[in-house]
Legacy VTK file of the C-alpha trace (Angstrom):
# vtk DataFile Version 3.0
C-alpha trace
ASCII
DATASET POLYDATA
POINTS 88 float
-73.127 6.251 -18.991
-72.345 9.699 -17.680
-71.454 12.751 -19.729
-69.325 15.775 -19.040
-68.703 19.125 -20.656
-65.790 18.827 -22.988
-62.902 21.079 -23.858
-61.836 20.396 -27.439
-59.480 17.449 -27.764
-58.019 16.504 -31.143
-60.150 19.337 -32.594
-63.258 17.257 -31.880
-66.359 18.603 -30.183
-68.842 16.291 -28.540
-69.961 14.791 -25.264
-67.255 13.206 -23.114
-68.149 9.913 -21.466
-67.340 10.197 -17.765
-68.854 6.875 -16.648
-69.861 3.606 -18.331
-72.152 1.292 -16.401
-70.820 -2.277 -16.459
-72.901 -4.760 -18.412
-74.676 -2.154 -20.556
-74.857 -1.968 -24.348
-72.553 1.080 -24.174
-69.851 -1.016 -22.527
-70.442 -3.883 -24.957
-70.023 -1.464 -27.873
-66.621 -0.498 -26.512
-67.302 2.941 -25.026
-64.836 3.885 -22.299
-64.391 6.776 -19.888
-62.819 9.682 -21.769
-64.300 8.774 -25.154
-66.080 11.597 -26.988
-69.478 10.908 -28.567
-69.649 12.831 -31.845
-72.765 11.491 -33.607
-76.021 9.590 -33.208
-77.732 8.234 -36.318
-75.646 10.583 -38.446
-76.601 13.696 -36.443
-73.630 15.646 -35.105
-73.187 15.841 -31.343
-71.293 19.015 -30.428
-72.095 19.040 -26.698
-73.761 17.007 -23.951
-76.901 19.099 -24.556
-76.984 17.996 -28.204
-76.754 14.359 -27.138
-79.547 14.768 -24.598
-81.791 16.450 -27.177
-81.258 13.651 -29.696
-81.790 10.886 -27.142
-85.037 12.431 -25.848
-86.747 11.486 -29.116
-85.715 7.840 -28.739
-86.979 5.016 -26.532
-85.551 1.921 -24.831
-85.329 -0.820 -27.438
-84.414 1.596 -30.260
-81.152 0.782 -32.001
-78.915 3.719 -32.857
-75.688 4.156 -34.772
-73.271 5.797 -32.347
-70.062 7.533 -33.424
-67.230 8.410 -31.054
-63.517 9.107 -30.763
-61.354 7.386 -28.165
-58.639 9.032 -26.074
-56.110 8.371 -28.859
-58.285 10.220 -31.374
-59.356 7.101 -33.286
-62.880 7.099 -34.743
-65.292 4.319 -33.830
-68.923 3.513 -34.572
-71.303 0.813 -33.452
-74.960 -0.058 -33.370
-76.231 0.254 -29.807
-79.658 -0.794 -28.528
-80.897 1.668 -25.943
-81.993 0.500 -22.508
-83.904 2.266 -19.748
-81.625 4.277 -17.506
-81.896 6.492 -14.482
-84.103 9.544 -14.784
-82.038 12.464 -15.993
LINES 1 89
88 0 1 2 3 4 5 6 7 8 9 10 11 12 13 14 15 16 17 18 19 20 21 22 23 24 25 26 27 28 29 30 31 32 33 34 35 36 37 38 39 40 41 42 43 44 45 46 47 48 49 50 51 52 53 54 55 56 57 58 59 60 61 62 63 64 65 66 67 68 69 70 71 72 73 74 75 76 77 78 79 80 81 82 83 84 85 86 87
């Protein structure tokens, strides 16, 4: 999953998903390119930096509650089990 800086859309700040790796828990949860991640385990995500900071305290195998908005502005949430990814 890739992230991009995000101009406000639907008055929502967060981290825009710019890539979803096929076959990953992110894809299985329903994340798509253009979605905006807004929370992890109830902590607000206002930027890609916020998301990185939160994820640095977690490990592969941890299950998180992820909140996001899709391109239509609809809110979604799902439990996602983290996997090892490329070094950031």
